[in-house]
C-alpha positions in Angstrom: 77.6 64.5 99.5 77.9 67.4 101.9 77.3 71.1 101.5 74.4 72.8 99.8 74.0 69.9 97.3 72.3 66.7 98.6 71.5 63.4 97.1 67.8 62.4 96.9 67.4 58.7 97.5 64.8 57.1 95.2 64.8 53.4 95.9 68.3 52.5 94.6 67.8 53.9 91.2 69.7 56.8 89.7 70.1 59.4 92.4 69.5 63.1 91.6 71.4 66.0 93.1 69.4 69.0 94.3 70.6 72.4 95.4 69.1 73.4 98.8 68.9 77.2 99.0 67.5 77.1 102.5 70.9 76.2 103.8 72.0 79.8 103.1 69.0 81.5 104.6 69.4 82.6 108.3 73.1 81.5 108.2 75.4 83.4 110.5 78.4 83.0 108.2 79.9 86.1 106.6 80.2 85.6 102.8 82.2 88.8 102.4 85.6 87.7 103.6 85.5 86.8 107.3 84.6 83.1 107.1 86.6 80.9 104.8 84.2 77.9 104.4 83.1 78.8 100.9 86.5 79.5 99.3 86.4 77.7 95.9 90.0 76.4 96.0 91.7 74.6 98.8 95.4 74.2 99.5 97.7 71.3 99.0 97.2 68.7 96.3 93.8 70.2 95.3 95.0 73.8 95.4 94.5 76.4 92.7 96.9 75.5 89.8 97.1 79.1 88.7 98.2 80.5 92.1 102.0 80.3 91.5 101.6 82.1 88.2 99.4 84.8 89.7 101.9 85.4 92.6 104.8 85.6 90.1 102.9 88.0 87.9 102.1 90.4 90.7 105.7 90.3 92.0 107.0 91.0 88.5 104.7 94.0 88.1 105.5 95.4 91.6 109.2 95.1 90.9 108.8 97.0 87.6 106.8 99.8 89.4 109.6 100.1 92.0 112.3 100.1 89.3 110.8 102.6 86.9 109.3 105.1 89.3 110.2 107.2 92.4 107.3 107.3 94.8 106.5 110.5 96.7 103.6 111.7 98.9 101.3 114.4 97.5 102.1 118.0 98.6 101.0 118.8 102.2 101.1 115.2 103.4 103.6 114.1 106.0 104.9 110.6 106.2 104.1 110.5 109.9 100.4 111.2 109.2 99.9 108.3 106.7 97.5 105.8 108.2 98.7 102.2 107.6 95.9 100.5 109.6 94.9 97.3 107.9 91.5 95.6 107.4 91.6 91.8 107.7 89.5 89.4 105.7 90.1 87.2 102.8 92.7 89.7 101.7 94.5 92.4 103.7 93.9 96.0 102.6 94.5 99.4 104.0 91.7 101.1 105.9 92.5 104.4 104.3 93.6 104.5 100.7 97.2 105.4 100.1 97.8 108.2 97.7 101.2 108.5 96.1 102.8 110.2 93.1 104.7 108.1 90.6 107.7 110.1 89.2 109.5 108.4 86.3 113.2 107.9 86.6 115.0 109.8 83.9 118.1 107.6 84.3 116.2 104.4 83.4 114.6 105.6 80.2 116.4 104.0 77.3 117.7 106.3 74.5 116.7 104.9 71.2 118.4 107.6 69.1 
């Protein structure tokens, strides 16, 4: 076995598996998103079985937000001054949070009367 678990040989009898914490001490790997050696799910045949469902769910929610709301910048903010610089890691996020106002569409609200 490779990784932080190792097999302890004991003369051909049942082998025990031991977790070796020392492998993580003084390790130069970044566990916060820059190194991808410790991602729990791989790709291909052994990939995460829930990933297609997660992607479809996020796309559905984003489509609903775009359909039901108009998006505007808060007062005093110009579109040219919005910083869209990205931080790279396990996921991509904006360096500066994006603040926007969600204004409901009055034309999409169903009339139940």
